[in-house]
C-alpha positions as CSV (number, residue, x, y, z in Angstrom):
1,M,0.2,0.3,-0.3
2,D,1.4,3.3,-0.8
3,A,0.1,6.8,0.5
4,N,1.4,10.7,-1.0
5,R,0.4,12.6,2.0
6,P,2.2,14.8,4.2
7,K,5.6,12.8,2.7
8,P,5.7,9.6,0.2
9,R,5.7,5.9,2.1
10,A,5.1,2.6,1.5
11,Y,3.2,0.2,3.7
12,L,3.6,-3.5,4.3
13,Q,0.6,-5.3,5.7
14,G,0.3,-9.2,6.6
15,C,-1.7,-11.3,8.8
16,Y,-1.2,-14.6,11.0
17,E,-2.3,-18.1,8.9
18,G,-5.9,-18.5,9.9
19,E,-6.8,-14.6,10.0
20,S,-8.3,-12.3,8.1
21,K,-7.5,-8.8,10.1
22,K,-4.4,-7.5,8.4
23,R,-1.7,-6.2,10.7
24,L,1.3,-3.7,9.7
25,I,4.6,-5.1,9.4
26,C,6.3,-2.0,8.4
27,E,6.8,1.5,6.6
28,V,9.0,2.7,4.7
29,S,9.2,6.5,4.1
30,V,10.7,8.7,1.0
31,T,12.7,10.7,4.0
32,R,14.6,7.1,4.9
33,T,15.4,6.0,0.4
34,T,14.1,7.2,-2.5
35,Q,13.7,3.8,-3.1
36,Y,10.7,3.2,-0.4
37,K,9.0,0.9,-2.9
38,K,12.4,-1.3,-3.6
39,V,12.8,-1.4,-0.1
40,V,9.2,-2.8,0.5
41,Q,9.2,-4.8,-2.2
42,I,12.3,-6.6,-0.9
43,I,10.7,-7.1,2.3
44,K,7.4,-8.5,0.9
45,E,9.4,-11.0,-1.2
46,Q,12.1,-12.3,1.8
47,C,8.4,-12.4,4.1
48,E,7.0,-15.0,1.5
49,Q,9.9,-16.4,1.0
50,K,11.1,-17.4,4.4
51,G,8.7,-16.4,6.8
52,L,10.2,-13.6,8.2
53,T,8.7,-12.2,11.8
54,K,7.8,-8.5,12.4
55,Q,11.1,-8.3,14.3
56,E,13.4,-9.9,11.4
57,A,11.4,-8.0,9.0
58,L,12.6,-4.7,10.2
59,E,15.8,-5.4,11.0
60,L,16.2,-6.1,7.5
61,R,14.5,-2.8,6.1
62,E,17.0,-1.1,8.7
63,T,19.6,-2.8,6.4
64,L,18.6,-1.8,3.2
65,C,18.1,1.5,4.7
66,E,21.3,1.8,4.5
67,K,22.3,-0.2,1.7
68,H,19.8,2.4,0.0
69,P,20.6,5.6,0.9
70,S,18.5,8.7,0.0
71,A,20.6,10.2,-3.5
72,Q,19.1,13.4,-1.9
73,E,17.0,15.3,0.4
74,F,13.7,15.0,-0.5
75,H,11.6,18.2,-0.6
76,P,7.8,18.0,-1.3
């Protein structure tokens, strides 16, 4: 899911097996990295392949944001 206000960002949501209520796994905003959509996509793929926990997804987010830093400061 994407949001554009106040700053662009992407969310990754999921639910436990057997549940239907979605819960927030992580959020990545443009202030963290201008490649925020790519970072969320990588986390999503890893969650589906390896069954990451929320904590593991958050740790992966930190690693990926360091690997894909913002090219420039975001100014709306």
